[in-house]
C-alpha positions as CSV (number, residue, x, y, z in Angstrom):
1,M,-28.1,5.4,-14.7
2,T,-28.1,8.5,-16.8
3,I,-24.5,9.5,-17.4
4,E,-22.6,11.3,-20.1
5,Y,-18.9,11.4,-20.8
6,L,-17.9,15.0,-21.6
7,K,-14.4,13.6,-22.1
8,K,-13.7,9.8,-22.3
9,A,-10.3,8.2,-22.2
10,P,-9.5,6.4,-25.4
11,S,-8.0,3.6,-23.4
12,R,-8.3,2.3,-19.8
13,Q,-5.6,0.9,-17.7
14,E,-4.6,-2.7,-18.6
15,S,-2.9,-5.4,-16.5
16,I,0.8,-5.8,-16.5
17,D,2.0,-6.6,-20.0
18,E,3.6,-9.9,-20.9
19,E,6.9,-8.3,-21.8
20,T,7.2,-6.8,-18.3
21,A,6.4,-10.1,-16.7
22,E,9.0,-12.0,-18.8
23,T,11.7,-9.4,-18.0
24,V,10.9,-9.5,-14.2
25,A,10.9,-13.3,-14.1
26,R,14.2,-13.5,-15.9
27,I,15.9,-11.0,-13.5
28,L,14.4,-12.7,-10.4
29,G,15.6,-16.1,-11.6
30,D,19.1,-14.7,-12.3
31,I,19.3,-13.2,-8.8
32,Q,18.1,-16.4,-7.2
33,R,20.8,-18.3,-8.9
34,N,23.7,-15.8,-8.7
35,G,22.9,-13.7,-5.6
36,R,25.0,-10.6,-5.0
37,S,27.0,-10.9,-8.2
38,A,23.8,-10.6,-10.2
39,I,22.5,-7.7,-8.0
40,E,25.7,-5.7,-8.4
41,R,25.7,-6.3,-12.2
42,Y,22.2,-4.9,-12.5
43,A,23.1,-2.0,-10.3
44,R,26.0,-1.2,-12.7
45,D,24.1,-1.9,-15.9
46,I,20.7,-0.3,-15.1
47,D,21.5,2.4,-12.5
48,G,25.1,3.2,-13.5
49,W,26.2,2.6,-9.8
50,H,29.6,1.1,-9.2
51,G,29.9,1.9,-5.4
52,P,28.9,-0.1,-2.4
53,I,25.4,-1.4,-2.2
54,V,25.0,-1.0,1.6
55,L,25.4,2.6,2.7
56,A,27.2,3.6,5.8
57,E,26.9,6.4,8.4
58,D,29.3,8.6,6.5
59,D,26.9,8.5,3.5
60,F,24.0,9.7,5.7
61,A,26.1,12.4,7.2
62,R,27.1,13.7,3.8
63,A,23.5,13.6,2.6
64,T,22.3,15.5,5.6
65,K,25.0,18.1,5.3
66,S,24.1,18.8,1.7
67,L,20.5,19.8,2.6
68,S,19.5,23.2,3.6
69,Q,18.0,23.7,7.1
70,G,14.7,24.6,5.4
71,V,14.6,21.3,3.6
72,K,15.4,19.4,6.8
73,D,12.7,21.3,8.7
74,D,10.1,20.5,6.1
75,I,11.0,16.8,6.2
76,A,10.9,16.9,10.0
77,F,7.4,18.4,9.8
78,A,6.1,15.7,7.5
79,Y,7.8,13.0,9.5
80,A,6.1,14.3,12.7
81,R,2.6,14.3,11.1
82,V,3.0,10.8,9.6
83,R,4.5,9.4,12.8
84,D,1.7,10.9,14.9
85,F,-1.0,9.5,12.7
86,A,0.6,6.1,12.6
87,Q,0.9,6.0,16.4
88,R,-2.8,6.7,16.7
89,Q,-3.4,3.8,14.3
90,R,-1.2,1.6,16.4
91,E,-3.1,2.6,19.6
92,S,-6.4,1.8,17.9
93,L,-5.3,-1.9,17.5
94,Q,-6.0,-3.8,20.7
95,E,-4.9,-7.0,22.2
96,F,-7.6,-8.7,24.2
97,E,-8.5,-11.9,26.2
98,V,-12.0,-13.1,26.8
99,E,-13.7,-16.1,28.5
100,L,-16.1,-17.4,25.8
101,I,-17.7,-20.0,28.1
102,D,-16.7,-21.1,31.6
103,G,-13.1,-22.3,31.3
104,L,-12.6,-21.4,27.6
105,V,-10.2,-18.5,27.3
106,A,-9.3,-17.0,23.9
107,G,-7.2,-14.0,23.0
108,Q,-5.7,-11.9,20.3
109,K,-2.1,-10.8,20.2
110,L,-0.5,-8.2,17.9
111,I,3.0,-9.2,16.8
112,P,5.1,-7.1,14.4
113,V,6.8,-8.9,11.5
114,N,10.5,-9.6,12.1
115,S,11.7,-7.8,9.0
116,A,10.3,-5.2,6.6
117,G,11.5,-4.0,3.3
118,C,10.7,-0.4,2.1
119,Y,11.1,0.5,-1.5
120,V,11.4,4.2,-2.2
121,P,11.2,5.3,-5.8
122,G,13.7,7.8,-7.1
123,G,13.3,7.9,-10.8
124,R,11.4,10.9,-12.3
125,Y,11.0,12.5,-8.9
126,A,12.9,12.3,-5.6
127,H,10.2,10.8,-3.4
128,A,11.4,11.7,0.1
129,A,7.8,11.6,1.4
130,S,7.6,7.9,0.4
131,A,10.5,7.2,2.6
132,I,8.5,8.6,5.5
133,M,5.3,6.8,4.6
134,S,7.0,3.4,4.6
135,V,10.0,3.4,6.9
136,C,8.3,5.6,9.6
137,T,5.2,3.5,9.6
138,A,7.1,0.2,9.9
139,K,9.1,1.7,12.8
140,V,5.9,2.8,14.7
141,A,4.5,-0.7,14.1
142,G,7.5,-2.0,16.1
143,V,9.3,-3.9,13.3
144,P,12.8,-4.7,14.7
145,D,14.7,-4.9,11.3
146,I,13.9,-2.4,8.5
147,V,15.7,-2.5,5.2
148,A,15.1,0.4,2.8
149,T,16.3,0.8,-0.8
150,S,16.2,3.4,-3.5
151,P,17.8,3.6,-6.9
152,A,21.1,5.4,-7.6
153,H,21.4,8.2,-10.1
154,K,24.7,7.0,-11.7
155,V,27.7,8.2,-9.7
156,A,25.6,10.6,-7.7
157,G,24.0,7.7,-5.8
158,V,20.7,7.9,-3.9
159,N,19.1,11.3,-3.7
160,P,20.3,13.0,-0.5
161,A,16.8,14.0,0.7
162,I,15.7,10.4,0.5
163,L,18.9,9.2,2.4
164,H,18.4,11.8,5.1
165,T,14.7,10.8,5.5
166,M,15.4,7.1,5.6
167,N,18.0,7.7,8.4
168,L,15.6,10.1,10.3
169,C,12.8,7.5,10.2
170,G,15.0,4.7,11.6
171,A,16.0,2.4,8.7
172,D,18.4,-0.2,9.9
173,T,19.9,-1.0,6.5
174,V,19.9,1.2,3.4
175,L,20.7,-0.1,0.0
176,T,21.6,1.7,-3.3
177,L,19.3,-0.4,-5.5
178,G,16.3,0.3,-7.7
179,G,13.9,-1.8,-9.7
180,V,13.6,-5.6,-9.6
181,Q,17.1,-5.9,-8.1
182,G,16.1,-3.7,-5.1
183,I,12.9,-5.8,-4.4
184,A,14.9,-9.1,-4.9
185,A,17.7,-8.0,-2.6
186,M,15.2,-7.4,0.2
187,A,13.1,-10.4,-0.5
188,F,16.1,-12.8,-0.5
189,G,17.9,-11.0,2.4
190,L,21.1,-10.6,0.3
191,Y,22.4,-7.6,2.2
192,S,20.6,-7.7,5.5
193,A,20.3,-9.8,8.6
194,K,17.3,-11.7,7.2
195,P,14.9,-11.8,4.3
196,A,12.0,-9.3,4.5
197,D,8.7,-10.7,5.7
198,V,6.8,-7.8,4.1
199,I,7.9,-5.4,1.3
200,V,6.0,-2.1,0.8
201,G,6.3,1.0,-1.3
202,P,5.4,2.3,-4.8
203,G,7.4,1.9,-7.9
204,N,7.3,1.5,-11.7
205,R,5.7,-1.5,-13.5
206,F,8.8,-3.6,-13.0
207,V,8.8,-3.0,-9.2
208,A,5.0,-3.8,-9.1
209,E,5.4,-7.0,-11.1
210,A,8.4,-8.2,-8.9
211,K,6.2,-7.7,-5.8
212,R,3.4,-9.6,-7.5
213,M,5.6,-12.5,-8.4
214,L,7.1,-12.7,-5.0
215,F,3.8,-12.5,-3.1
216,G,3.4,-15.6,-1.0
217,R,7.1,-15.8,-0.3
218,I,6.7,-12.3,1.1
219,G,3.8,-10.2,2.1
220,I,3.2,-7.0,0.1
221,D,1.1,-3.8,0.5
222,V,-0.6,-3.7,-2.9
223,V,0.3,-4.4,-6.5
224,A,0.5,-0.7,-7.3
225,G,-0.4,0.7,-10.7
226,P,0.0,4.3,-11.9
227,T,-1.2,7.0,-9.5
228,E,-4.9,7.8,-10.1
229,T,-7.0,10.7,-8.8
230,A,-10.7,11.4,-9.0
231,I,-12.5,14.6,-8.1
232,I,-16.2,14.9,-7.2
233,A,-17.3,18.5,-7.9
234,D,-20.7,20.2,-8.0
235,E,-21.7,23.7,-9.2
236,T,-20.2,25.3,-6.1
237,A,-16.6,24.2,-6.9
238,D,-14.0,26.5,-8.3
239,A,-13.1,25.2,-11.8
240,N,-9.6,26.7,-11.6
241,V,-8.9,24.7,-8.4
242,V,-10.3,21.5,-10.0
243,A,-8.2,21.9,-13.1
244,A,-5.1,22.6,-11.0
245,D,-5.6,19.6,-8.8
246,L,-6.2,17.3,-11.8
247,A,-3.1,18.6,-13.6
248,G,-1.1,18.3,-10.4
249,Q,-1.8,14.6,-10.1
250,A,-1.4,14.0,-13.8
251,E,2.2,15.0,-13.5
252,H,3.0,11.7,-11.8
253,G,3.3,10.1,-15.2
254,P,1.9,9.7,-18.7
255,D,-0.2,6.8,-17.6
256,S,-1.7,8.3,-14.5
257,P,-5.5,8.6,-14.8
258,V,-7.3,11.7,-13.6
259,W,-11.1,11.7,-13.5
260,L,-13.8,14.4,-12.8
261,F,-17.3,13.3,-11.7
262,T,-19.7,16.2,-11.7
263,S,-23.4,17.0,-11.7
264,S,-22.8,20.3,-13.4
265,R,-22.3,20.4,-17.2
266,E,-21.0,23.9,-16.9
267,M,-18.3,22.8,-14.4
268,G,-17.3,19.9,-16.6
269,M,-17.0,21.9,-19.8
270,K,-15.1,24.7,-18.0
271,V,-12.5,22.3,-16.6
272,I,-12.0,20.7,-20.0
273,E,-11.5,24.2,-21.4
274,L,-8.9,25.1,-18.7
275,M,-6.8,22.0,-18.6
276,P,-4.6,22.6,-21.7
277,A,-3.5,26.0,-20.3
278,V,-3.0,24.7,-16.8
279,I,-0.8,21.8,-18.1
280,A,1.1,24.1,-20.5
281,A,2.1,26.3,-17.6
282,L,3.9,23.4,-15.8
283,P,7.7,22.8,-16.1
284,E,8.7,20.7,-19.1
285,Q,9.0,17.3,-17.3
286,A,5.7,17.7,-15.5
287,R,4.1,19.2,-18.6
288,S,5.0,16.3,-20.8
289,A,3.7,13.7,-18.3
290,A,0.5,15.6,-17.5
291,A,-0.4,16.3,-21.1
292,T,-0.2,12.7,-22.1
293,A,-2.0,11.5,-19.0
294,W,-4.9,13.9,-19.6
295,R,-5.1,13.1,-23.3
296,D,-5.0,9.3,-22.9
297,Y,-6.5,8.7,-19.4
298,G,-8.4,11.8,-18.4
299,E,-12.2,11.6,-18.1
300,V,-15.0,14.0,-17.3
301,V,-18.2,12.2,-16.3
302,L,-21.5,14.1,-16.0
303,A,-24.3,12.6,-13.9
304,S,-27.8,13.9,-13.1
305,S,-27.7,13.4,-9.3
306,H,-25.4,12.9,-6.3
307,E,-26.6,9.3,-6.0
308,E,-25.4,8.6,-9.5
309,I,-22.0,10.2,-8.9
310,L,-21.8,8.1,-5.7
311,Q,-22.3,4.9,-7.7
312,I,-19.9,6.0,-10.5
313,S,-17.2,6.9,-7.9
314,D,-17.5,3.6,-6.1
315,E,-17.3,1.7,-9.4
316,Y,-14.1,3.5,-10.3
317,A,-12.7,2.9,-6.8
318,P,-10.0,5.6,-7.1
319,E,-6.8,5.7,-5.2
320,H,-7.2,9.4,-4.3
321,L,-10.7,11.0,-4.1
322,Q,-11.3,14.7,-3.6
323,V,-14.7,16.1,-2.8
324,L,-15.3,19.7,-3.8
325,T,-19.0,20.1,-3.1
326,K,-21.4,22.1,-1.0
327,N,-21.7,19.4,1.7
328,P,-18.6,17.2,1.8
329,D,-19.9,15.3,4.9
330,W,-22.7,13.8,2.8
331,W,-20.1,12.0,0.8
332,L,-18.0,11.0,3.8
333,T,-20.9,9.0,5.2
334,R,-21.8,7.3,1.9
335,L,-18.7,6.7,-0.2
336,T,-17.2,3.2,0.3
337,N,-14.4,2.7,-2.3
338,Y,-11.4,4.9,-2.2
339,G,-7.8,4.8,-1.0
340,S,-7.8,8.1,0.8
341,L,-10.5,10.8,0.9
342,F,-9.9,14.6,0.7
343,L,-12.8,16.7,1.9
344,G,-13.3,20.3,0.9
345,E,-11.4,22.9,-1.1
346,E,-9.0,23.5,1.8
347,T,-7.3,20.2,1.3
348,T,-5.9,18.5,-1.8
349,V,-4.2,15.2,-2.7
350,A,-0.7,16.8,-2.6
351,Y,-1.2,17.5,1.1
352,G,-1.7,13.8,1.8
353,D,1.1,12.9,-0.7
354,K,3.6,14.9,1.2
355,C,2.9,15.8,4.8
356,A,-0.7,15.8,6.2
357,G,-0.3,12.6,8.2
358,P,-2.4,9.7,6.7
359,N,-0.3,7.3,4.5
360,H,0.0,8.0,0.8
361,I,0.9,4.5,-0.3
362,L,-2.6,3.5,-1.5
363,P,-4.5,0.9,-3.6
364,T,-4.9,1.5,-7.3
365,R,-6.7,-0.2,-10.2
366,G,-9.9,-0.7,-8.2
367,A,-8.1,-2.4,-5.3
368,S,-9.8,0.0,-2.9
369,R,-12.9,-2.2,-3.3
370,Y,-11.2,-4.6,-0.9
371,S,-8.1,-2.9,0.6
372,G,-7.1,0.3,2.3
373,G,-3.7,2.0,2.2
374,L,-0.5,1.2,4.0
375,S,-0.9,1.4,7.7
376,V,0.8,0.0,10.8
377,G,-1.5,-2.9,10.5
378,K,0.3,-4.1,7.4
379,F,3.4,-4.7,9.5
380,I,1.6,-6.4,12.4
381,K,0.3,-9.9,12.5
382,T,-3.0,-10.4,14.3
383,V,-2.7,-13.8,15.9
384,T,-4.9,-15.7,18.3
385,Y,-4.5,-18.2,21.2
386,Q,-6.8,-20.3,23.3
387,R,-6.6,-22.0,26.7
388,L,-9.2,-24.5,28.1
389,T,-9.8,-26.0,31.5
390,R,-10.7,-29.7,31.7
391,G,-14.3,-28.6,32.2
392,A,-14.3,-26.6,29.1
393,S,-12.6,-29.3,27.2
394,R,-15.4,-31.7,28.2
395,E,-18.0,-29.4,26.5
396,V,-15.9,-28.4,23.4
397,G,-14.4,-31.8,22.9
398,Q,-17.8,-33.5,22.3
399,V,-18.9,-30.9,19.7
400,A,-15.5,-30.9,17.9
401,A,-15.6,-34.7,17.7
402,R,-19.1,-34.8,16.2
403,I,-18.4,-32.0,13.7
404,S,-15.1,-33.7,12.7
405,R,-16.9,-37.0,12.0
406,L,-19.7,-35.2,10.2
407,E,-16.9,-33.9,7.8
408,G,-15.3,-37.3,7.5
409,M,-12.2,-36.3,9.5
410,E,-11.7,-39.2,11.9
411,G,-8.2,-38.1,13.0
412,H,-9.5,-34.8,14.2
413,A,-12.3,-36.5,16.1
414,R,-10.0,-38.8,17.9
415,T,-7.9,-35.9,19.3
416,G,-11.1,-35.0,21.2
417,D,-11.9,-38.6,22.1
418,I,-8.6,-39.2,23.8
419,R,-9.0,-36.2,26.1
420,L,-12.6,-37.1,27.0
421,R,-11.5,-40.6,27.9
422,K,-8.5,-39.4,29.9
423,Y,-10.2,-36.6,31.8
424,F,-13.6,-38.2,32.3
425,P,-13.0,-42.0,32.3
426,H,-16.3,-42.9,33.9
427,E,-18.6,-40.9,31.5
428,S,-20.1,-41.8,28.2
429,F,-20.4,-39.2,25.4
430,E,-22.2,-38.9,22.1
431,L,-19.3,-38.5,19.7
432,G,-20.9,-38.8,16.4
433,T,-20.7,-41.2,13.4
434,L,-18.1,-41.0,10.7
435,V,-19.8,-39.6,7.5
436,G,-18.5,-39.8,4.0
437,H,-15.3,-41.8,4.8
438,K,-14.0,-44.4,2.4
439,D,-11.2,-46.8,3.4
């Protein structure tokens, strides 16, 4: 492969550091031992929150009243798009029943988990859209008990736009908790009817590590790292648009990678030239984050062909992937590793982040090689069942007994033997010989 880095990141993303893991393990252990008292101590010490952990109807009413009608209309627009897309996803999942051979009926059922926890970050930015992505999707999936949580901002509490959105989307219980304590409260069921079966939602490195440590006890969406975005651009792309889109995603945080893969040296160099001014024009908080992200994690990769870019992009496996080329559909049919794909100049990652419809909670750190983003399927168990007639049991039982003995599993084999003797007492069957068994 002939590639050239017009800009290469001095460092690549590393795994969760040991200090973070130690901190999370200590907090989780404290909460397991001391329950609510530990939770409330962390809420006071970390978030500066001294009020109730579980919010009430009056809290939602005040939050809604504090928002302008325009804000509420925009949230409603985003909610409708995400809900509609999630409903189409749910409809695409099908239960079925089939007769595999005469008398052997097998089927598939789709059963929502009993409880879901939705973490909504509220640190640097007020992520009202994340509340839609998680709570609304769980609701459409049919989860009967949804717990949502977001950190308080000292005495101001949870951001009112987040509270309004959680209520709109149908959260059954809403907590004023952030960080590890928020994840732990949902996982252990400390303020809800039952512990969460699945916990979803993005967060900082402590949230991600808490989910990772609790995985197995609970299901999770992904162990999320910092937001990452790649753009594939050829000579037909507008360099100003490319630079704006890269800077727009770099504002997520100082450790958010942004990558440009291009077949045009002129395009790559122009974007590198534009980026400092585009970032400098952002407000201070976004400017600081984007400048560091571009300096430390930004890359511009030049390749000689579309096929090489295709290979590079699939190796990076980005969370978000924009295609700004002459023929976006060529990439749609060939790309395999991405969390969500944005085709053509008329769309951008921010549309998906906020209100376009497809979910924005997506795999990072190469996880799109084996996982997609959050969907209704994350909240639904695909389970199976089977039913046999005695005639089918006659055929299946012989094979099951022989394979069991081939594997040295005599107990398994005898569950077939007993049925064959009971149902067909006058017949003889070849049931195999025990292999590899030592008394």
